[in-house]
C-alpha positions in Angstrom: -152.9 -101.7 -45.7 -150.5 -103.5 -42.8 -150.3 -107.2 -41.7 -148.8 -107.7 -38.2 -146.4 -110.7 -38.9 -147.6 -113.7 -37.1 -145.3 -115.4 -34.7 -146.8 -119.0 -33.6 -147.5 -121.7 -36.4 -145.1 -122.0 -39.4 -147.2 -124.8 -40.9 -147.4 -124.0 -44.4 -151.2 -124.1 -46.3 -150.7 -127.2 -48.6 -149.2 -130.3 -48.7 -146.1 -130.9 -46.5 -142.6 -130.8 -48.3 -141.6 -134.0 -50.0 -138.8 -136.2 -48.1 -135.0 -134.6 -48.2 -136.6 -131.1 -49.5 -135.4 -127.7 -48.0 -137.8 -125.8 -46.5 -135.8 -122.5 -47.4 -133.2 -121.9 -50.2 -131.1 -118.6 -49.6 -129.7 -117.1 -52.3 -126.2 -114.9 -52.6 -124.3 -114.0 -55.3 -120.6 -112.5 -55.0 -118.2 -111.2 -57.5 -114.6 -112.4 -56.2 -113.9 -113.5 -52.2 -115.2 -114.8 -49.2 -116.1 -112.3 -46.8 -119.7 -111.1 -48.3 -120.9 -114.8 -48.4 -119.5 -115.5 -44.5 -121.7 -112.5 -43.6 -124.4 -113.3 -45.1 -124.2 -117.0 -44.0 -123.7 -116.0 -40.0 -126.7 -113.5 -41.0 -129.1 -116.9 -41.8 -127.9 -119.0 -39.1 -129.1 -116.7 -36.6 -132.1 -115.9 -38.3 -133.1 -119.1 -38.9 -132.2 -120.4 -35.1 -134.1 -117.3 -33.8 -137.1 -117.5 -35.6 -137.5 -120.7 -38.0 -136.2 -123.5 -35.5 -137.0 -126.8 -36.7 -137.0 -125.8 -40.1 -133.9 -126.7 -42.8 -131.9 -124.1 -44.9 -129.6 -124.5 -47.5 -127.5 -121.5 -48.6 -126.8 -120.9 -52.1 -124.0 -119.4 -53.3 -123.2 -118.3 -56.6 -119.9 -117.1 -57.9 -118.3 -116.9 -61.4 -115.4 -116.9 -60.0 -115.1 -119.8 -57.6 -112.2 -121.9 -57.8 -112.9 -125.4 -59.3 -112.5 -127.2 -56.1 -115.0 -125.1 -54.7 -117.8 -125.1 -57.4 -120.0 -127.5 -56.7 -119.1 -128.1 -52.9 -121.6 -128.5 -50.2 -120.6 -127.2 -46.3 -122.4 -128.9 -43.4 -122.5 -125.5 -40.9 -124.7 -126.9 -38.6 -128.7 -126.3 -37.4 -129.9 -127.7 -40.2 -128.3 -125.3 -42.7 -126.0 -125.9 -45.8 -123.8 -123.8 -48.0 -124.2 -124.9 -51.7 -121.0 -123.4 -53.4 -122.0 -123.3 -57.7 -121.0 -120.9 -60.4 -123.3 -119.2 -62.8 -125.1 -121.7 -65.2 -124.4 -119.7 -68.2 -121.3 -120.4 -70.2 -121.4 -116.2 -71.1 -118.5 -113.9 -70.3 -118.8 -111.9 -66.9 -119.4 -108.5 -68.0 -120.8 -105.1 -66.3 -124.0 -104.7 -67.6 -126.0 -107.0 -65.0 -125.4 -110.4 -66.7 -123.6 -112.2 -64.1 -126.7 -111.0 -61.5 -129.0 -112.6 -64.1 -127.6 -115.8 -64.5 -126.4 -116.2 -60.9 -129.8 -116.1 -60.3 -130.9 -118.1 -63.1 -128.7 -120.4 -61.0 -129.8 -120.1 -57.6 -133.5 -120.7 -58.9 -132.6 -124.1 -60.5 -130.9 -125.2 -57.7 -133.8 -124.3 -55.4 -135.9 -126.3 -57.7 -133.5 -129.4 -57.4 -133.7 -129.1 -53.9 -137.7 -128.8 -53.6 -137.5 -125.7 -51.8 -140.9 -124.7 -50.9 -139.6 -121.0 -50.2 -136.6 -118.8 -51.8 -135.2 -116.1 -50.3 -132.7 -113.5 -52.4 -130.1 -111.5 -50.4 -128.1 -108.7 -51.8 -124.5 -109.5 -50.2 -123.7 -105.5 -51.2 -126.1 -104.5 -48.1 -124.3 -104.1 -45.0 -127.2 -103.1 -43.1 -128.7 -106.7 -43.1 -129.9 -108.6 -40.3 -131.2 -112.0 -38.8 -134.6 -110.2 -38.7 -134.8 -109.9 -42.6 -134.7 -113.7 -43.0 -138.1 -113.8 -41.0 -139.6 -110.4 -42.7 -139.0 -111.9 -46.2 -139.2 -116.1 -45.3 -142.4 -116.0 -43.3 -145.1 -114.4 -45.1 -144.4 -117.4 -48.1 -143.8 -120.1 -45.3 -146.7 -119.1 -43.2 -148.7 -116.8 -45.3 -149.1 -118.6 -48.7 -147.4 -115.8 -50.3 -146.1 -116.0 -54.4 -143.7 -113.1 -54.4 -142.6 -110.7 -51.5 -140.7 -107.5 -52.1 -138.7 -106.0 -49.5 -139.6 -102.3 -47.9 -136.4 -99.9 -46.7 -136.1 -97.1 -44.6 -135.1 -94.0 -46.9 -133.6 -91.2 -45.7 -135.0 -87.8 -46.7 -134.1 -87.9 -50.4 -132.2 -90.8 -51.1 -133.2 -93.1 -54.0 -134.6 -90.3 -55.9 -134.5 -92.3 -59.1 -136.4 -95.0 -57.7 -138.9 -92.5 -55.9 -139.0 -89.9 -59.1 -139.1 -92.2 -62.2 -139.2 -95.9 -61.4 -142.1 -96.0 -58.7 -144.9 -93.9 -60.5 -143.9 -95.3 -63.7 -144.5 -98.9 -62.8 -147.4 -98.2 -60.8 -149.2 -96.1 -63.4 -148.7 -98.9 -66.2 -149.1 -102.0 -64.0 -151.7 -100.8 -61.4 -149.3 -102.0 -57.8 -148.8 -99.3 -55.1 -145.3 -100.9 -54.4 -142.7 -98.9 -52.4 -139.9 -100.2 -53.5 -140.4 -102.4 -57.2 -137.0 -103.2 -57.2 -136.1 -107.0 -57.0 -132.6 -107.2 -55.9 -133.8 -108.8 -52.7 -136.9 -110.7 -52.1 -138.7 -114.0 -51.8 -141.2 -116.3 -53.4 -142.6 -119.8 -53.0 -141.3 -123.2 -55.0 -144.0 -122.2 -57.5 -143.0 -118.9 -58.4 -139.7 -120.0 -58.5 -140.5 -122.3 -61.0 -142.8 -120.0 -63.0 -139.7 -117.7 -63.1 -137.1 -120.2 -64.2 -139.5 -121.2 -67.5 -139.8 -117.7 -68.3 -137.9 -116.9 -72.3 -136.5 -113.7 -71.0 -132.9 -115.2 -69.9 -131.1 -114.5 -72.9 -132.3 -110.9 -73.4 -131.4 -107.6 -72.8 -134.1 -107.0 -70.3 -132.2 -109.9 -68.0 -129.1 -108.2 -69.2 -130.1 -105.1 -67.9 -133.1 -104.9 -66.0 -134.1 -107.9 -64.5 -135.2 -106.5 -61.0 -137.2 -104.5 -62.5 -139.1 -107.6 -64.5 -139.2 -110.1 -61.8 -141.9 -108.0 -59.9 -144.0 -107.1 -63.7 -143.3 -110.6 -64.7 -145.7 -111.5 -61.1 -148.1 -109.3 -61.5 -150.3 -110.6 -64.1 -150.4 -114.4 -62.2 -152.1 -115.9 -59.9 -149.1 -115.9 -56.8 -150.4 -113.4 -54.1 -148.0 -110.1 -53.7 -146.9 -108.4 -50.6 -144.2 -106.7 -49.0 -142.6 -106.7 -46.0 -140.5 -104.1 -43.7 -136.8 -104.5 -43.5 -135.5 -101.2 -42.0 -132.3 -99.4 -43.5 -130.6 -100.4 -46.7 -126.8 -99.0 -46.3 -124.4 -100.9 -49.2 -121.0 -101.5 -49.3 -119.4 -98.0 -50.5 -116.1 -100.3 -52.0 -118.1 -99.6 -55.4 -117.5 -95.9 -57.3 -120.4 -94.8 -57.8 -121.5 -95.0 -61.7 -121.9 -91.7 -63.8 -125.2 -90.2 -63.9 -125.7 -90.5 -67.7 -125.3 -94.3 -67.8 -127.0 -95.2 -64.6 -130.7 -93.2 -66.1 -129.9 -94.4 -69.2 -129.5 -98.6 -68.1 -132.9 -97.9 -65.8 -134.5 -95.8 -68.4 -134.0 -99.0 -71.4 -134.5 -101.6 -68.9 -138.2 -99.9 -67.9 -138.8 -98.9 -71.7 -138.3 -102.3 -73.1 -140.5 -103.7 -70.2 -143.2 -101.6 -71.2 -142.5 -102.7 -74.8 -142.9 -106.4 -74.0 -145.7 -106.5 -71.7 -147.8 -104.2 -73.1 -151.1 -106.3 -73.4 -150.7 -106.0 -69.6 -151.0 -102.4 -69.0 -152.6 -100.9 -71.7 -156.1 -101.3 -70.2 -154.9 -100.5 -66.3 -156.8 -97.7 -65.1 -155.7 -96.6 -61.3 -153.8 -98.8 -58.8 -154.2 -100.9 -56.0 -152.5 -101.2 -52.6 -149.9 -104.3 -51.8 -150.4 -105.7 -48.7 -147.4 -104.7 -46.1 -146.0 -107.3 -43.3 -144.8 -104.5 -40.7 -145.6 -101.1 -40.2 -143.9 -99.1 -43.2 -141.2 -96.5 -42.2 -141.7 -92.5 -42.7 -138.8 -91.0 -44.4 -135.5 -90.6 -42.2 -135.0 -86.9 -40.5 -132.8 -85.1 -43.1 -130.1 -87.1 -44.9 -128.1 -90.1 -43.8 -124.7 -91.4 -43.6 -125.7 -93.4 -46.6 -126.8 -90.9 -49.2 -124.5 -87.3 -49.4 -126.2 -83.6 -49.1 -127.8 -82.8 -52.0 -127.2 -79.5 -53.3 -130.4 -78.5 -56.0 -127.5 -75.6 -57.7 -125.4 -78.0 -59.0 -128.1 -80.1 -60.8 -129.8 -77.0 -62.5 -126.4 -76.3 -63.6 -126.3 -80.0 -65.1 -129.9 -79.1 -66.2 -129.3 -76.3 -68.1 -126.1 -77.8 -69.5 -128.3 -80.5 -70.9 -130.3 -77.6 -72.4 -128.0 -76.3 -74.4 -126.4 -79.3 -75.6 -129.0 -81.8 -76.6 -131.5 -79.3 -77.7 -131.6 -81.1 -81.0 -132.4 -84.5 -79.2 -134.9 -83.2 -77.7 -137.0 -81.7 -80.3 -137.2 -85.0 -81.4 -138.5 -86.9 -78.5 -140.6 -84.3 -76.7 -143.8 -83.1 -77.7 -143.4 -79.3 -78.6 -145.5 -78.1 -75.5 -143.1 -80.3 -73.2 -140.3 -79.0 -75.0 -141.1 -75.3 -74.7 -142.2 -75.6 -71.1 -138.4 -77.3 -70.5 -136.8 -74.3 -72.3 -139.1 -71.8 -70.2 -137.8 -73.4 -67.3 -134.2 -73.5 -68.1 -134.2 -69.3 -67.9 -135.8 -69.4 -64.3 -133.8 -68.3 -61.6 -133.2 -71.6 -58.8 -135.6 -69.3 -56.8 -138.5 -69.3 -58.8 -137.8 -72.9 -60.7 -140.0 -76.0 -60.2 -140.5 -78.4 -62.7 -144.4 -79.3 -62.1 -145.8 -83.0 -61.4 -148.1 -83.2 -64.6 -145.1 -81.9 -67.2 -142.5 -84.9 -65.7 -145.2 -87.6 -66.0 -145.8 -86.0 -69.4 -141.7 -86.2 -70.5 -141.4 -89.7 -69.4 -144.4 -91.1 -71.3 -142.7 -88.6 -74.5 -138.9 -90.8 -73.9 -141.3 -94.2 -73.8 -143.1 -93.3 -76.9 -139.7 -92.2 -78.6 -138.2 -95.3 -77.2 -140.6 -97.2 -78.9 -140.8 -95.3 -82.1 -137.0 -95.7 -82.3 -136.6 -91.9 -83.5 -132.9 -92.6 -82.8 -130.5 -95.0 -81.6 -132.1 -96.0 -78.0 -129.4 -95.3 -75.8 -129.1 -92.1 -77.1 -132.6 -91.4 -76.4 -132.6 -93.0 -72.8 -129.3 -91.0 -71.4 -130.3 -87.6 -72.7 -133.1 -87.9 -70.1 -130.1 -87.4 -67.2 -130.4 -83.8 -67.2 -134.2 -83.8 -67.6 -134.1 -86.1 -64.1 -131.7 -83.6 -62.5 -134.3 -80.9 -63.0 -136.7 -82.8 -61.7 -134.5 -83.6 -58.5 -133.6 -79.9 -57.8 -137.4 -79.0 -58.3 -138.3 -81.6 -55.1 -135.5 -80.3 -53.0 -136.1 -76.6 -53.9 -140.3 -77.1 -53.1 -139.6 -79.6 -49.9 -136.2 -78.4 -48.1 -138.1 -76.0 -45.9 -140.6 -78.3 -45.0 -141.1 -81.5 -42.5 -139.9 -84.9 -43.9 -143.7 -85.8 -44.6 -143.8 -83.1 -47.2 -141.2 -85.4 -49.3 -143.1 -88.7 -49.3 -146.4 -86.8 -49.6 -145.2 -85.0 -52.9 -143.7 -88.5 -54.0 -147.5 -89.8 -53.8 -148.9 -86.6 -55.4 -146.4 -87.6 -58.6 -147.5 -91.4 -58.5 -151.0 -89.9 -58.8 -150.3 -88.0 -61.4 -148.6 -90.6 -63.3 -151.9 -92.5 -63.5 -153.9 -89.5 -64.0 -151.9 -88.8 -67.0 -151.7 -92.0 -68.3 -154.1 -91.8 -70.9 -151.5 -89.1 -72.8 -149.4 -92.1 -72.9 -152.2 -94.6 -74.3 -153.6 -92.9 -76.7 -150.4 -92.4 -78.6 -149.3 -96.0 -78.2 -152.3 -97.2 -80.2 
């Protein structure tokens, strides 16, 4: 289902905004330096002028390293825009585990509430492909269509974002029943009421907030009365200044976040069967041809080396996590030549569910469980590339959709053992 962007009226449903309140709060979180926020401010100014003429906006900039003379400062930047500088509301020390972003978002939500904002748009300052059009794409469904929560849809390269597409998307879709292209809210838009709801939740001091808030946000909204939407933005290119994180900790963090969310919200997914489309504003993009400048070519042979090394090194751990049949299939796969290697959809879904069940049962340290998934993930990516590398781009998207359906079909395997 796609929904064309309206261009005429921006009159919101319901009551007019209270006097002195801003129409749109736009949040941006940085960690040192003013260049990212300066770039975002220019994009916001151009986007507001082009698409929201006559409306007001406050750009809420949160940075834990702000100098004393900048914290709390409000700059008038013209055309109905103000730039508000703030430090995170928490006194917790900044760390690399995600707590800086979560506390920054909590601060943005609080300041948006103080300003009576009708809508909130969160932007990721590390995305270098952002354009003024993104302000419309995220803000308009909230301001003119009454949507409560809006997630982005990005143009992705052929094999870009495989951890999201092979793990995050199918697992969250099977659990909670929503067909999101990108169920990760490091950028999003929401109504003032939805922001108020999020701010009131008791998640902000938990491990989920520190390690996986961007995954939790769509889940938290899914059981509420705020209507969902997705909006097509364009390519997602991220600044290359930060070196890529090692695969094991990356897979471990994502798996830990998703598994903790599943445990916390079990009542919301145990009885869900199948999934429903979520409205999309704009035309969903097909995969970009080949690899892109944003994604290095994928070498399946190198990935299979990592998979086979994992079989040799992690077998004692996997014996406590995987069901016997699934473990046997993985051991057999490790002996296959590359030309014959295929990790099927059903096996991968069962493996993910085995890991989730082991995490819940605490069969060992949870960090050991989640990080030991990384070599199996490498095998699944290698399998995807080997299956589709000589086929058209559309075959990759078809493979992802088929995998998501298999996760749904295999969900009773998880539910029966969970209960």
